[in-house]
N, C-alpha and C positions, 0 to 999 in steps of 0.2 A: 180150397179152390172150388168154386161152384160155377158150372158151365151149362148153358142151354144150347142145344143143337136143334134147329128147326128147318126141316125140308120135307116137302110132300112126296118126294121120290124115295121109296124105301131103300133101293140099292145105293143111291148116292148118300142118303142119310147114314146108312151103315158105314160107308167109306169115310164119311166125315167123323163119325164117332170113333172109328179106329185111329184116324190121324190124331184126334184130340187125346185119346187115351195113351197113345205113344208119347205125346208131348207132356202130358200130365197124368201119370199112372195112378196117382192117389186122388184125382179130382172126383167130385160128385157131379156126374153128368146126367142131365135130363134130355131125352130125345123125343121130339114130337113131330107129327106130320100135318098138324093144323094148329093155328093159334088158339082155337077153341078148346084144345086139350089142356091149356093153362087155366087153372081155376080162376085166376084173377080176370082173365079175358071172358071166360064163360059167365062169371058172376056179373061182370059189367054189362054183358049183353042181356042179362036177365034183370038188370036194374039193381043189382046188389052192391054191397060195399067192396072196395078194391084196396086192400092193405098193400103198402109198399113192399116190394121184393127186389133184392139186388143180386145180380150175377156178376162174377168176375169177368165173364166173357159170354157174349151172345153171338152164335154163328147162325146166320139167318139167310134163307132163300128169299128172293125179292118178291116173287109172286106166290103168296101163301094163302091157303084157305083160311077164312076167318078174318081176312083183311080186305074184303070186297068193299069197294067204294072209298078206300083210303089206302094207306101204305102200311106195311107191317111195323115199321119203327114207331109211327104215330100211335098205332094200336097198343103197342107195348107201353109207351110212355103214358098214354091216357089211362092205362089200367095200373099204373104205379110200378111197372117193371123197369128197373134201371140197370145200367152196366154198359161197357163199351161194346159196340156192334161191328162185326165183320160180315158184310153181305157177300155171300158166295152164290153166284147166279149163272144161269145158262146164257144170259145176255152178255155180249162183249162190246156193244157200241158205246160211244162216248156220251150220247144223250142219256142213256140209262145210268151211266156212271155219275153224270151231273145230278140227275134226279136223286140217286142214292145218297150222294154226299151232302146235297142240300137238305135232305131229310134227317141228317144227323149221324150217318154211319161213319165210323173211323176207317173203314177199309172197303174197297171194291175189288172183288176177286172173281174173275171168270172161272167157270168150272173146268176150263182147260188148263188152269194153273198147275204146274208140276207139284207133286205131293210135297217135296222138300221145301219148295218156295212157299207153298200154302202153310205148312207147319211154322216156318219162320215168320210169316206175316201174322199168323194168329198169335204167336208168342209176343210179337211186337205190339199188337193191339192190346193184349192182356196187360202189358207192362206200361200202357199209357201212350203208345205211339200210334201212327197211322200208316196206311199203305195203299198205293195205287200203282198198277203196272206202268212201266215207263212209257210205253206207246200210248196208253190211255191218258196219262198225265200230259204228254205233249199235245195230244189232240184236244184235251180240255183247255190247255193254255191258248191254243189257236182259236178255239171256239169262243172263249171268253173275250179275247182281244177283238175278234171280228163281230161279236154278237151282243155284247152288253148294251151298246148304244143303238141297237135296232129299234126303230119306231115305225109308226104308220107311214111317215113320209118316205122312209127308206124303202119300204115295201112297194110304194107306188112308183118308185123309180126303177124297180127291177126290170131288166130287159126281157122282152118276149122272144121266144124262139120261133123259128119257122115251123108251120104246121100246127094242127090242133088235134092230133090223134092221141094215141096212148102216151103216158108219161115217159120221159127219157129212161127212167128206171122205176121198178114197182114201188108203190107206196107201202110203208110198213103198216102194221095194224094200228099203231098209235097215230100215225099220220092220217089214216082213214078216219079215226075217231075225231081228230082235230078238224079235218076237212068237213065232216058232217056238221060240226058246230059252227064252222065258218059260214056254212050255208044258211044258218039261222040268224046270222048277224051278231053272234055272241062276241063280247069283248075278250081280250086276253085274260082278264081277271075272272070272267065268268067261265071261260073254258078251263082255266086252271083249277077253279073251285070244283067244277063238275068232274074233272078227270084226275084230281088230286096231284096237280103239277104246279111247279113254280111258274110265274109269269115269263121269266126269261127262257124257260124250257118250252113254253107255248110258242114264244117268238121264234125259237130255233126250229121247231117243227113247222111253223108257218113258212119260214124262209125256205126250208127244204121242199115243201109242197109247191111253192111258187116256182122254184128252180126246176123241179121235176116236170111240172106242167107247162113250163115256159110262159108263166103268167106275169102280168105287170103288177097286179094287186090282188086283193082278196076276191073282189067281185069277178075279175077276169079268171081267177083260179076256179071259182065255183062254176062259171060258164063253161070253161074248158072241161072240167070234171063231168059236167052233165053231158056234154057232147061225146066224151069218151066212155060214157056209161059207168063212171066210177062212183057217182054220188049215191045211187040207190044202194050200192054195196056198203058204202061208208055209213049210211044211216042204219043199216042192219048191225053194224059193229060199233055203234056210238057208246054203248054202255061200257064202263071201264072194267 
């Protein structure tokens, strides 16, 4: 049994390693704090050869050093590293879960997951299964039903709220990034390419931005963001 544990927070990485060792006492476990610690990733970054390498399980944080401008699963796959992936992340929102699963992970596990449940989920993934917490799965189902058919026409029909001050709730960092690109007139495909997101995820972020700002469409959202002093901040945070 060959297992990779990747997390840039030492304390949590140690806790993950302990959980994995309890489940698989005889496993060969590699622990890293950056993807660049993997020879294949480092060699690829330097333009070298990347021989294939397979793990029986990859336990991966979602925001990892060495995956800037992309996502960690894509980095692993592009460098020939294979194996089922369980993403264990500090993010608990359904948009991140959607992004994680669409990028190829077999499991989405918030770091608040109880240790016993975490161990069971990791074993399930190693045996060929998949896992998403029930509340996240239900939210994803609702989002998919409501959002897969979102297009520009739907956005233009979004009702405006009274007032043009601060948004109804704060924009997340990712929403700030999407907002900055909306201001440039970028398409969903261009935004997705720049931020390493699926187009449907960009649409979901845009929908939430419109609702929070009480905007009818993208142009109205940018105008309201400028009036609320949000756009200059979003431009500073545009880099993924």
